[in-house]
Each structure stands twice: as structure tokens, then as C-alpha cells.
LOSE-682717 format. One record per residue: residue in three letters; x, y, z of N, C-alpha, C in turn. Coordinates in steps of 0.1 Angstrom, whole numbers, plus 2048, in hexadecimal, padded with zeros to 3 digits. Layout:
REM LOSE-682717
ALAXYZXYZXYZ/...
//
This chain:
REM LOSE-682717
MET9E220D3C39E21FE3C39F01FC3B8/LEU9F91F73C1A051F53B7A051E83AC/ILEA081E63A1A071DC39AA111D1399/VALA121C739BA1C1BB399A211BE38D/PROA301C138AA361C7382A391BC376/HISA3C1BC36AA401B1361A4D1B435D/THRA581B9360A631B9358A691AF35E/VALA6E1A8350A7219B34FA8119B34F/ARGA8918F359A97193359A97182354/VALAA418134CAA7173347AB517334C/SERABB16434BAC816134EAD3164342/ASNACD164337AD516432CACF16D323/PROAC9178323AC3180319AC9182309/SERAD7182309ADB1822FBADA1772F5/GLNAD716B2F8AD115F2F0ABF15F2EB/LEUABB16A2F0AAE16E2ECAAB1752E1/THRAB717E2D9AB71842CFAA81822C8/LEUAAB1762C3AA41732B7A931722BA/LYSA9116C2C7A8716C2CEA7F17C2CC/ARGA891872D3A821922D2A801972C5/ALAA891932BBA871992ACA781952A5/SERA7318C2AAA6418A2A5A5B1922AC/LEUA5D1982B5A501A32BBA501AB2B5/VALA5C1B42AFA591BF2A7A5B1BE295/SERA5A1AF293A5C1AC284A491AF280/PROA4A1B1274A3B1B126DA321A5275/PROA281AB27AA1D19C27EA17195273/ALAA16189271A0818226A9FF18B266/PHE9FA19126C9ED19D2679EE1A9266/PRO9EA1B32609EB1C12609E71C426B/PHE9EC1CE2719E91D627E9DB1DC27D/PRO9D41DF2849C81E62869CC1F6283/PRO9C31FC27C9C320B2799C6213284/ALA9C32112919C521B29C9C52102A7/PRO9CE2192B29D120E2BC9C020C2C4/ALA9C12012C89B31FB2CF9BA2012DE/ASP9AE1FE2E89AE2022F49B51F12F8/CYS9C11EF3029C41E33069BA1DA30E/VAL9B21E33139A71DA31E99D1D1314/GLU99A1DA3099901D22FF9981CA2F6/ALA9A41CD2F19AD1C42EA9AD1B62F1/GLN9B21B73019B21AB3079A21A3308/ARG9991AC30C98D1A430998819B300/VAL98D1A62F098A19C2E599318F2E5/CYS9A01922E89A71822EC9A01772F1/SER99C17D2FE99417030898C16A301/VAL9841712F697A16B2F297C15C2E6/ASP98A1602E59961532DE99A14B2E5/PRO99913E2E999D1312F09AE1322EF/GLN9B01352E39C11352E19C713F2E6/CYS9C214B2E29C615A2E59C615B2F4/GLU9BC1562FA9BB1543099C814F312/ALA9C314430B9D01393109E113D310/LEU9E31453069EF14B3029F115630A/TYR9E716030C9EA16F3159ED169326/ARG9E015F32A9E21593389F3156339/GLY9F414D330A02146331A0F154332/LEUA0C15D32BA1616832CA1416F33B/GLUA0716F33FA0817534DA0F16C358/LEUA0E161355A1815935DA2615A35D/CYSA2815A350A3615E34EA3B16C355/ALAA34177353A3618135AA3617F36A/ALAA2E17C370A2C17737CA3B171382/ASPA3B16837CA4816137EA5716737D/ALAA56171373A61179371A6218537B/ALAA56187381A5619038BA5A18E396/VALA5F18439AA6317E3A8A701763A2/ALAA7617339AA8516D398A8716B387/THRA9316C388A9616A379A9415C371/LEUA8F160367A8B15535FA9514C35A/GLYA9513F358AA1135354A9F13A341/GLUAA913433EAAC13A32DAA1134327/GLNAA012632DA9411B324A85123328/VALA81126331A7712A337A70138330/ALAA7B14132DA7C14E329A7814E318/SERA80145315A7F140306A7113B301/GLUA6913130AA5C12E308A5113930B/CYSA55143314A4C14C317A4B15530B/LEUA58158305A571622FAA5515C2EC/GLUA521502EEA4D14A2E1A3E1492E0/ARGA3C1482EEA2A1492F1A281592F1/GLNA2F1622EEA2B16F2ECA2E1732DD/ASPA3616C2D7A3716E2C6A2B16B2C3/THRA2615C2C8A191582C2A0C15D2C5/LEUA0E1642D1A0016C2D2A011782C9/LEUA0B17E2C7A0C18B2C3A0C18B2B4/SERA111822ADA0D17E29FA0117A299/LYS9F91732A39EC1722A29E017D2A4/HIS9E81842AE9DA1912B49E519C2B7/PRO9E51A32AA9F11AC2AA9E91BA2B2/ALA9DD1BA2B79D41C32B99DC1C62C9/LEU9E31BB2CF9E51BD2DC9F11C42DC/LEU9FA1C32D1A051C92D2A021D92CF/VAL9F71DB2C59F71EE2C49EE1F42CC/CYS9E91EB2D59DA1F32DF9E41FC2E7/LYS9DB2072ED9E220F2F79D8213301/CYS9DC21B3099D421E3149D022E319/GLN9C522F31F9C123F3229C7241332/ARG9CC24E3309D125633D9C3254344/GLY9C32533559B825735A9AC24E358/PHE9AC24534E9A123C34D9A0231359/ARG99222F35998C226365996216366/LYS99A21235B99D20835C9AC206356/GLU9B32153589C22193509CC20D358/GLU9CB2083679D520236A9D31F0366/GLN9C51EE3639C31E135C9CB1E034D/CYS9C61EB3469CD1EE33A9DB1EE336/LEU9E01F43419F01F33409F21E8344/ARG9EE1E03499F41D034D9F21CB341/VAL9E91CA3399E81C232C9F21CA325/TYR9F71D6321A001DB31BA0C1D531C/TRPA131D3329A1F1D132FA1D1C0330/THRA151BD32EA131AC330A181A6322/VALA141AF316A191A730AA251AD308/ARGA2D1B630FA3D1BB30AA451B6317/LEUA431A6314A4819E323A581A3323/LEUA601A7319A6D1AA31BA701B4313/PROA6C1C331CA6E1CC314A7B1D4312/SERA7D1D7304A8A1DF304A891EB30B/GLUA981EF30AA9520030FA8E20C308/ASPA902072FAA872102EFA7620D2F4/GLUA752022F5A662012F6A60206307/LEUA6E20530EA6920C31BA6921E31A/GLUA6B22330EA6823030EA5A233302/VALA5522A2FEA4B22B2F7A3D22E301/SERA362372FFA28239306A2122F302/PROA1822830DA0F22130CA0422930A/TYRA0223430B9F523E30B9F22402FB/ASP9E62442FA9DF2452EF9DC2552EE/ASP9E325A2E69E226D2E89D92702D8/THR9D42642D39CB2692C59BE2712C9/GLN9BB26F2D59AC2772D89AE2812E5/MET9BD2872E59C02922EE9B929D2F1/ASP9B22A22FB9A92AD2FF9B62B62FF/SER9B42BF2F69BE2CC2F69BA2D82FE/ARG9B02D83059AA2E430E9B52E331A/MET9B92F131A9BF2F632A9B930132D/ALA9BE3053399B931433E9BF31E335/SER9B63273359BE33132B9C133F337/LEU9B833E3429BC34934D9C5340356/CYS9CE33D3559D73373629D733B370/LEU9D63463729D935037C9CC34F387/LYS9C334B37F9B53463899B0336387/ALA9BE32F3859BB3223869B631E396/ALA9BE31F39E9B931E3AC9AF3203AF/GLN9A632D3AB99B3353AF98E32B3A8/ASP99132A39A98832139298931239B/CYS99630F3A19932FE3A39882FA3B1/GLY9893083BA98230B3C497230A3C1/LEU96F3113B69633113AF95B3053AB/TYR9662FD3A79622F13A09642E73AA/GLU9552DF3AE9562D83BB95F2CC3BD/LYS9602C23AF96A2B73AE97A2BC3B1/CYS97E2C63A89892C93AB98E2CF3BA/GLY9842D63C09892D93CC9882D13D5/SER97F2C83D697E2BB3E298C2B33DE/LEU98E2AE3D29962A53D09A82AD3D2/ARG9A42B93CF9B22C03D69B02BE3E2/SER9A72C43EB9AA2C13F79AF2B53FD/GLU9A92A93F59A929E3FA9BC29B3F8/TYR9C129D3EF9CD29C3EB9D82A33F3/VAL9D32AF3F79DA2B34049DA2AF411/LEU9D02A94129CE2A34229D7296422/ALA9D62904169DC2804149EE285414/CYS9F229040F9FE29440EA0629B41B/THR9FB2A1424A002A74329FE2A143D/LYS9F429543D9F328D4479FE28544D/ARGA00285458A0B27B45CA0826C461/META1126345FA0D255461A0D25346D/PROA0524F476A0524A486A1124848C/GLYA1824F495A2224A49BA32253495/THRA30258489A3925A482A3826C47F/SERA43272477A44280475A4127F465/ARGA3F271461A40270452A3027044A/CYSA3027643EA24276437A22264430/ASNA1825F42AA16256424A17258414/GLNA23257411A2525B402A1D2553F9/HISA182463FEA1323E3F2A042463F1/LYS9FC2483FC9F12503FF9EE25F3F7/CYS9FC2633F79FD2733F09FD26F3E4/HISA072683E0A052653CF9F925E3CA/ARG9F22573D19E72523CD9D925D3CC/ALA9DB2693D99D12733D49D227B3C9/LEU9E227E3C89E42863BB9E12813AF/ARG9E22763AE9DF26C39E9CE27039D/ARG9C926C3A89B726E3A89B327C3A6/PHE9BA2863AA9B82953A59BC297397/LEU9C72913939CA2953849C128C37B/GLU9BC27F3819B22783789A727C377/ARG9A028238099328738298E291380/VAL99829D3819932A938099A2AD370/PRO98E2B836A9912BB35C99F2C235B/GLU9A52C03519B22C634D9B22D5351/GLU9A62DB34C9A72EA34D9A72EF35A/TYR9A42E73659A82EB3749B52E537C/SER9B92D63769BF2D137D9CE2D6378/LEU9CF2D63699DE2D93649DE2EA368/GLY9D62F13689D62FC36B9DC303379/VAL9D62F93859DD2FC3929E92F8392/LEU9EF2EF38A9FC2E6388A052EF382/PHEA002F437AA0C2FC36FA0A30C36E/CYSA02312377A01321375A0D327376/PROA0E33036AA1933836AA1B342372/CYSA2734437BA2834F384A3235C37F/THRA30365385A39371382A4137738F/ASNA3837139AA463743A6A463673AF/THRA4C36A3B9A5135E3C1A4735A3C9/LEUA3E3633CCA3235F3D5A293563CF/CYSA253583C1A213503BAA273423B7/GLYA363443B3A3A3393B1A3E3303C0/GLUA3D3323C8A3D32C3D6A303233D4/ARGA2632B3D3A183243D5A183173CC/ARGA1F31A3BDA1C3103B5A253053B8/ARGA2F3093BBA3B2FB3BFA332F53CC/LYSA2D2FA3D4A272F23DFA182E93DB/THRA162EC3D0A082E83CBA062D73D0/ILEA122D23CCA102C23CCA172BC3DA/VALA172C73E5A1B2C23F5A282BB3EB/PROA322C23EDA402BA3E6A442B53F2/SERA442BD401A4A2B3408A482A840C/CYSA3E2A0406A3A291407A3928E3FB/SERA342923F0A3328C3E2A3D28D3DC/TYRA482963DDA502993D5A632953DC/GLNA632993E7A6E2953EDA6E28B3F7/GLUA792843FCA7927C408A7A285415/META75280420A7528942CA83289432/ASPA8A27F430A9A281435A9F28B428/GLYA9B290420AA2297419AAB294410/LEUAAF283410ABB281408AB327B3F9/GLNABA2813EEAB427E3E3ABE2713DD/PROAB42673D6AB925D3D3ABF25B3C4/ASNAC72513C2ACC2513B4ABF2523A8/CYSAC125B39DAB425B394AB324E38C/LEUABC247389ABD239383ABB22F38B/HISABA22E39AAB22273A2AA42263A6/GLNAA22353A2A9223C3A2A8B233397/GLNA9123638AA8E23137CA8A22437E/SERA9421A382A9320D386A8820838C/PHEA85211397A7B20C3A1A6D20F399/CYSA6C21A393A6221D38CA5D21537F/ARGA6520F37AA6320836DA5D1F8375/ARGA5F1F3383A561E9387A4A1EA388/ASPA451F5387A341F6389A2E1FB37B/ASPA251F7377A1F1F9369A18209365/LEUA1320D370A1021936FA1A22636C/CYSA26224379A3122D376A3822836C/ARGA3B221364A43220358A3C22334F/SERA2D22334FA27228345A29236343/ARGA2523B34EA2624B34EA3325034A/LEUA3F247350A4B24C34BA4E24D33C/ALAA4923D335A48241329A45248322/ASPA3924F325A3125631DA3926431F/PHEA4026A32AA4527432BA50274321/LEUA58267322A6826831BA6626A30C/GLNA58263305A522632FAA4E2732F6/ASNA472792FDA3D2882FBA472922FD/CYSA4F292306A5929D30AA6929E306/GLNA692952F9A772952F5A782A52F2/PROA832AD2F6A832BB2EEA8C2BB2E1/SERA8A2C22DAA8F2C72CDA912D42CC/SERA982D92C2A9F2E32C1A9A2EB2B2/META932E12ACA8C2E529EA812E629E/THRA762E42A7A6A2EB2ACA672FA2B6/ALAA5D2FE2B1A5D30C2BAA5930B2C8/SERA522FC2CAA4E2FC2D8A592F42DC/GLYA652F12DBA702EC2E0A6E2DE2E4/CYSA632D52DEA612C72DFA5E2C02D0/LEUA652B22D2A652AA2C4A5A2AA2BB/LYSA4D2A72C5A442A62C0A3B2B52BC/ASPA3F2BD2C0A3C2CE2BFA2E2CC2C7/SERA2C2C72D0A222C82D7A222CA2E8/PROA272D72EBA272D62FAA1C2D1304/GLYA112D22FDA042CD303A042BD306/LEUA0E2B7301A0C2A52FEA182A430B/CYSA202AC30AA302AC314A272B2320/LEUA1F2BA327A192C132FA0F2B5336/ARGA082AA330A012A3334A09298338/ALAA14294332A1928B334A2428B33F/TYRA27298340A2F29E34FA2329C35A/ALAA162A0357A0F2A1363A0C291367/GLYA0F28935DA0B27B35EA15276369/LEUA2127A36AA2A278376A2927B384/ILEA22282382A1E286390A1527D39A/GLYA1B2793A3A1026D3AEA1C2613AA/THRA232613A4A2C2563A2A3A2573AB/ILEA4124D3A9A5124E3B3A5A2573A9/META5525939DA5C267393A53272395/THRA4E27739EA4828039DA5028F39E/PROA52294397A5B2A3391A542B039A/ASNA562B839CA532C439EA5B2D039B/TYRA562DB39FA5B2EB39DA6B2E93A8/ILEA752EC3A4A822EC3AFA832FC3B5/SERA7A3043B2A803133BAA7031C3B5/ASNA733243BDA6932D3BCA6533A3B6/SERA7233B3ACA753443A4A76343398/SERA72334390A72330382A6B325381/ALAA6A322374A60313370A69308371/ASPA7430A374A7D2FE372A7D2F337A/VALA7A2E5375A752DA37CA7F2CE37D/SERA7E2C5388A892BA38AA802AF38C/LEUA882A338EA82298396A8C29C3A4/TRPA872913AEA8E2923BCA982863BB/CYSAA228C3B4AAC2823B2AB92863AF/ASNAC527E3AEACF2853A9AD92773A3/CYSAE527C399AEB26F398AFA26C39C/GLUAFA26F3A8B052683B4B0625C3B0/GLYB112563B2B132443B2B0F23F3A6/SERB0A24739AB0824238EB13237386/GLYB1F23938AB2B232385B29231376/ASNB2922836FB2B22935EB1F22D358/GLNB1422D35FB0623235DB0423F35D/TRPB1124835FB0F257364B0425F357/GLNB0C25B34BB05263340AF325D33D/ASPAF2253340AE424B341ADB25334E/CYSAE3259358ADD25D361ADA26C35E/LEUAE427235AAE227F356AD628134B/ARGAD6279340ACD27B338ABF27A33F/LEUABD271346AB127034EAAC27F356/HISAB928235DAB128F364AB629B35D/HISABB29B351AB92A9348AAE2A7340/METAA529D343A9829C33AA8D2A5343/PHEA912A834BA8A2B3355A912BE359/THRA9C2BF35BAA62CB35DAAA2D6354/HISAAA2CE345AB22D533AAA82D132D/ASNA9D2D232EA922CB324A8D2D831C/THRA8D2D9312A872E8309A7D2E5309/CYSA742D830BA672D630AA602DC317/LEUA682D9323A5E2DC32DA642E9332/ARGA682F432BA6C30232EA5F30B331/GLUA5F31433BA5231D33DA4B32032E/TYRA54323329A4D32731CA4331F317/SERA4A312316A40305311A34304318/LEUA36306326A2D302332A2130E32D/HISA2631D32EA1B32832CA1132331C/ILEA1931F314A1131E306A09310309/SERA0C306310A022FB3109F42FD31C/LEU9F73093239EC30D32A9E5316322/SER9E731F31B9E03263149DC325307/GLY9E031A3009DE3152F59D230B2F3/
//
């Protein structure tokens, strides 16, 4: 189920700079010591009539902005409401969400509602809490498919997404990509990581294994378009950011998979495990990545930078986060799965 997007469009954003500055300035009260869950933060807010009124007002602002550009006066009033809410209830600004949590989409809706006019930097900050990250990964990756079959939930949910991604819609030769993506997310969210990530990222030493790995997510439906034409990567990113779940998963990836030449893992955070989890979170969204061949661990999005115009560099930067990223190299994937 897609969530109504909250991205705000205003007629003259430059005149709202002062309003935006208040969002990132120190709040009236100190932040909580650790990020609260956004569902819980919103529940606490709902007990306070003033907080509840401010939050519901922001929801209306987001709903209006989703269908039409806000006028300058309306946008200013919305941002003033946002500033008042966050200065009095800072827990809503620092709260986070859990991947695969039963109320993940409700949590993300709260997270993005209080970020009514997100800057580019905010769109690259992960909304997920990694303080309790489970570091268990499969140690014997080559046994992953067999192990998945022996674990009932893994086998049944894998069969479910394979069926969803191969079944053709009535009267067409096309699959239902929406159902395919939803089934893939269910598999990743409900199956323990030692099974799910083992199946997806098993290291290979020959092309037969590599081809089986490449086809794990049924890329003919989940990854590429039936007509074989690749969209522009920035158009794909723009479409992704209209949906709370997709833009959250993308922000998680951009934050946790930043490459670095200064760490042994190739990751700025020096945690390829975090990057692997964030990468897997993109599977089942419009930004689904995959292996590009059966002879390497190189990955890419199904898109290119043709027609990017003066945004060519921005497009290449996004594309290279997958194709030229030291944090996603085979070495890092192997460390993640065996560490």
C-alpha cells in the first residue's frame, strides 16, 4: 500500500529561509538521550491537546501540498505550525523507525509529516534506528538456499514472491510489478537475516552460481521494465521520493553506504553490515538494484543518465553510488555475510 506523499511545493521557497532555519536551530527543550520510536512519540503527542492540534494541522498541510503547490501565505503558516510543534515536542524531530516493523509505514508517515519541507540534506538522512542492529549474518553463504528451504517461513515466503513476480496479469504478457515488490518486501521483513540475506548475497566463484544469484529477485519483473527501456535515474529518484517508504529506504542507503578510502571496509561508517542491510531495504521499491551480470558482484539500478541536461553530474553521482561504490564491492559483501 503506497502512502500519500508529503513533499511540499511552495510558490517562492527562497522567502521561507528564515522559517526553515528555525527547524534546525536548538529547540526550547533538550533532545531526549536516545531516538524514540515515531509511533510512540506521536502517541505521547496525541495526549496533549495542543500538540495533537498542531500535528493534525501539519497533516492537513502535507495533504494539501501533495496535490497542489502551496501559496506563500499558507506555506508560511504551515511552517510556523511546524516550528511551534517541534520546539515544544522535540521528540518528534529526533524519533526514528525500525525496518520491517509492523507499524513501519505508520512510523514513516509521522517522521516525514514533521519534516514538511525537507532539504536535500534531510532527504539523505536515514529515518531508521540502527542502535539495536542485529549483526548476525549467514556464515556459510553457499548453503543459504538449502537452509532457506529447510526453514519453513523462508521457503514459503520465497515461493510467494517468486509466484507474484512470475505470474502474468490477465490478458497481458506483463507481470504485476507492484505485487512483486510487495511480496519481496514481505520476504525481507519477515525472514531472519541469516536466511534472507544469505539467499540474496551468496558469494559465487562461477557463472552458474552467479546467474542463480542474479535471478534470485526475479529481475525480469522486480528490476527491469518489460519493454527493456531504462528510465532516467533522477526521474526514478523523484518518483521514489513521493512515497514515504521508498524515500526512507533511499535515505538509509545514501547515509549508510557512503564510500570512503580511509576505512578497511570501504564504507564511511566502517560497517559494511549496515550498508548491506540498507541496500537490501531498497529491494521491493522502484529503486530496486540488482547484479548486472553472472560473472561479478557489480550492481546497478535499472536506469541511466540520458537526458539529464544540466543535472548530469547529479545523475552520475546517484548512479555511481551503485556502480562505483567501494562500500558495495564484493569484498565488503563477503565481510558482511561472514562477519
